[in-house]
Each structure stands twice: as structure tokens, then as C-alpha cells.
C-alpha positions in Angstrom: 0.0 0.0 0.0 0.9 3.6 0.0 4.2 4.6 1.6 2.5 7.7 3.0 1.5 6.0 6.3 0.9 7.2 9.9 1.7 5.3 13.1 -0.9 3.9 15.4 1.2 3.1 18.4 4.2 1.3 17.0 2.3 -0.2 14.1 2.2 1.3 10.6 -1.2 1.6 9.0 -2.7 3.7 6.2 -5.7 5.8 7.1 -8.2 6.7 4.5 -11.1 9.1 5.1 -14.2 8.2 3.1 -17.0 10.8 2.8 -19.8 12.1 0.6 -23.0 13.9 0.9 -26.2 12.1 2.1 -27.4 9.6 -0.5 -24.3 10.0 -2.6 -23.4 6.3 -2.6 -20.8 6.3 0.2 -22.2 3.1 1.8 -21.6 1.2 -1.5 -18.0 2.4 -1.5 -17.6 1.5 2.2 -19.0 -1.9 1.7 -16.8 -2.7 -1.3 -13.7 -1.5 0.5 -14.5 -3.9 3.3 -14.9 -6.7 0.8 -11.5 -5.9 -0.6 -9.8 -6.2 2.8 -9.9 -2.7 4.4 -10.7 -2.3 8.0 -13.8 -0.1 7.9 -14.7 2.2 10.8 -18.3 3.4 10.4 -18.6 6.8 12.2 -22.4 6.7 11.8 -22.6 3.2 13.5 -20.4 4.5 16.3 -22.6 7.5 16.7 -25.8 5.4 16.8 -24.3 3.2 19.5 -23.3 6.2 21.5 -27.0 7.3 21.4 -28.4 4.2 22.8 -30.1 4.4 26.3 -27.4 4.1 28.9 -24.6 5.3 26.7 -22.8 8.6 27.4 -24.0 10.2 24.1 -27.6 9.5 24.9 -27.2 11.1 28.4 -25.5 14.2 27.0 -28.1 14.7 24.3 -30.9 14.4 26.9 -29.2 16.9 29.1 -28.9 19.5 26.3 -32.1 18.9 24.4 -34.4 17.8 27.1 -37.0 15.0 27.4 -38.7 16.2 24.2 -36.3 14.1 22.2 -36.6 11.0 24.4 -39.4 8.3 24.1 -41.0 8.4 27.6 -41.9 4.6 27.4 -38.7 3.1 26.0 -36.1 5.8 26.8 -35.0 5.6 23.1 -33.8 8.7 21.4 -36.6 10.1 19.1 -34.3 10.6 16.1 -36.9 12.4 13.9 -37.7 14.8 16.7 -34.0 15.6 17.1 -33.5 15.9 13.4 -36.4 18.4 13.2 -34.6 20.5 15.7 -31.1 20.5 14.4 -31.7 20.7 10.7 -33.7 23.9 11.2 -31.3 25.5 13.7 -27.6 25.8 12.9 -26.8 26.6 16.5 -28.5 23.4 17.7 -26.8 21.4 14.9 -23.4 22.6 16.1 -24.4 21.7 19.7 -25.3 18.2 18.7 -22.0 17.8 16.7 -20.1 19.2 19.7 -21.6 16.4 21.8 -21.2 13.5 19.5 -18.1 14.1 17.4 -15.5 14.1 20.2 -16.9 10.8 21.5 -16.8 9.3 18.0 -13.1 10.5 17.6 -12.2 8.7 20.9 -13.8 5.4 19.8 -12.2 5.7 16.4 -8.8 6.1 17.9 -9.3 3.0 20.0 -10.3 1.0 16.9 -7.3 2.2 14.9 -5.0 1.3 17.8 -6.5 -2.3 17.8 -5.9 -2.8 14.0 -3.4 -5.3 12.7 0.0 -4.0 11.4 -0.2 -2.9 7.8 -3.9 -2.5 7.7 -5.7 0.0 5.4 -8.2 1.7 7.8 -11.1 3.3 6.1 -12.8 5.9 8.2 -16.4 6.1 6.9 -17.7 9.5 8.0 -20.3 11.8 6.3 -19.0 14.9 8.1 -15.3 14.2 7.7 -14.6 17.6 6.0 -17.0 19.6 8.2 -15.2 18.4 11.4 -11.7 19.0 9.9 -10.7 15.4 10.4 -9.7 15.0 6.7 -6.4 16.6 7.6 -5.5 13.7 9.8 -5.9 11.1 6.9 -3.3 9.8 4.5 -5.9 9.8 1.7 -9.4 11.2 1.4 -12.0 9.5 -0.8 -15.1 11.5 -1.8 -18.2 10.1 -3.4 -20.2 12.4 -5.5 -23.7 12.3 -7.1 -25.8 15.0 -8.7 -28.0 16.8 -6.1 -31.2 16.1 -7.8 -30.4 12.4 -7.9 -29.6 12.4 -4.2 -32.9 14.1 -3.5 -34.7 11.5 -5.6 -33.0 8.7 -3.6 -34.0 10.2 -0.3 -37.6 10.8 -1.3 -38.0 7.4 -3.1 -35.8 5.1 -1.0 -36.0 6.7 2.4 -39.5 8.2 2.4 -38.3 11.8 3.1 -40.1 14.9 2.1 -38.4 16.8 -0.7 -37.9 19.9 1.5 -36.4 17.8 4.3 -34.0 16.1 1.9 -32.8 19.4 0.6 -32.3 20.8 4.1 -30.2 17.9 5.0 -28.0 18.4 1.9 -27.7 22.1 2.7 -26.6 21.3 6.3 -23.5 19.4 5.0 -20.4 20.6 3.1 -20.7 21.4 -0.5 -19.4 19.2 -3.3 -16.7 21.9 -3.9 -15.6 21.8 -0.2 -15.3 18.0 -0.2 -13.6 18.0 -3.5 -11.0 20.4 -2.3 -10.1 18.0 0.5 -10.1 14.9 -1.7 -7.2 12.9 -3.0 -9.7 10.8 -5.1 -13.3 11.5 -6.2 -15.6 8.7 -7.1 -18.3 9.7 -9.6 -21.6 8.0 -8.7 -23.7 9.5 -11.5 -23.9 6.2 -13.3 -24.7 2.6 -12.2 -23.6 0.8 -9.0 -21.4 -1.4 -11.1 -19.6 1.8 -12.5 -19.0 2.9 -8.9 -17.7 -0.4 -7.8 -15.3 -0.5 -10.8 -13.8 2.9 -9.7 -13.3 1.5 -6.1 -11.6 -1.6 -7.4 -9.3 0.4 -9.6 -8.4 2.7 -6.7 -7.6 -0.4 -4.5 -5.5 -1.9 -7.3 -3.4 1.3 -7.6 -2.7 1.3 -3.8 -0.9 -2.1 -4.2 1.1 -1.1 -7.2 
């Protein structure tokens, strides 16, 4: 793999940040990299776990946002209620990010430290650029798809309202901002097979 590596303890690994806007196809790239042998760290999955009842992220969110975002019966986080708050209020979005992102970073560091020597560690994170963590990576992979196609996927596949989908896109970095941080951009304006071929070619080049 690349000779531009960082050290995790005394073991050399290559860290790769993977990002893309919501519904860009990032999950397809992440899944394929895992199939090819990368160690994939899913920031969204870590964040979801931190938000389970009894976890420290859940407690911190409840303290800041109050019981209105907690199911009174199960104690589960009411994700849609929370989303309705933060995607309509930049200050509250920053507050949520300030709660969760440091915790995700800590767990990510632990997983990197546990990786085998020589691993390619893919850090799958939608807000990689927004949080400035792209600068810590050896390489940054960005997945792009046209905005209207992303809106269509969110409305058709996820059942979102058109306005909600557009608000979520607007709350993230722009394509230009992500592209400026990228070492490689994957174009997902075609088929899934086209995207997978791009990923396979990138992986092949890392071993050359």
C-alpha cells in the first residue's frame, strides 16, 4: 500500500477518510472496500451506538435537548424529533455535533489502535470535512452524485419529504468543499457497477 503512512502506536497503518453527501453512494463504496480487505470504521454506526439508552452520548443529548427528544416509554432517542430541531437551527446542529463528534473520535482512535499492522483503515464519515478530520488522513476519498439524484433517492428510497431532503443536503459541506479535501473523487452519477469498478481500480493502484 501507500508509503505515506501514519503510526498507530508502534504499528504502521494507512488511514483513508471516506466521505460524501447524504445519498451520494458512500455506503456502497464503504461496503466494497471492506470486501477488498480494508478495516472499515463506520462513524455513523459508532454515533448510533453512543446514542443508545445508557450510553454517554444519549445522556449528553438528553441533558442538552431535554426530554422532548426521548421516548417516555422506552427511553430511546426520538431521532426524527432531534432531526427536526437540528436541521432547522444551525446553533443546535453545532451543539449536537459538539456532543457526539468528540466521542466518535475517541472510539475511532481506539479501533485504529487495535488494527493489525499494515492495515488499510477506512474511516467512513459523512462529516469528515465539516469536522476537519480529513487533515488527519493519509488519503481522502469523496463520493459524488448530482444533487437532484440524491434528493430523488432520499424521497423514493427513504421516504423523506423533498424539503427535508434538501435541508439535509444544505446542512452538509458542498461538493466543492469536499472535492478540495479529496485525493480521489468517485463519480456516482452512473450505475452501482460503475462505482464499484472505480473503487476496485483505486484499490489496485494502492498495491502497485
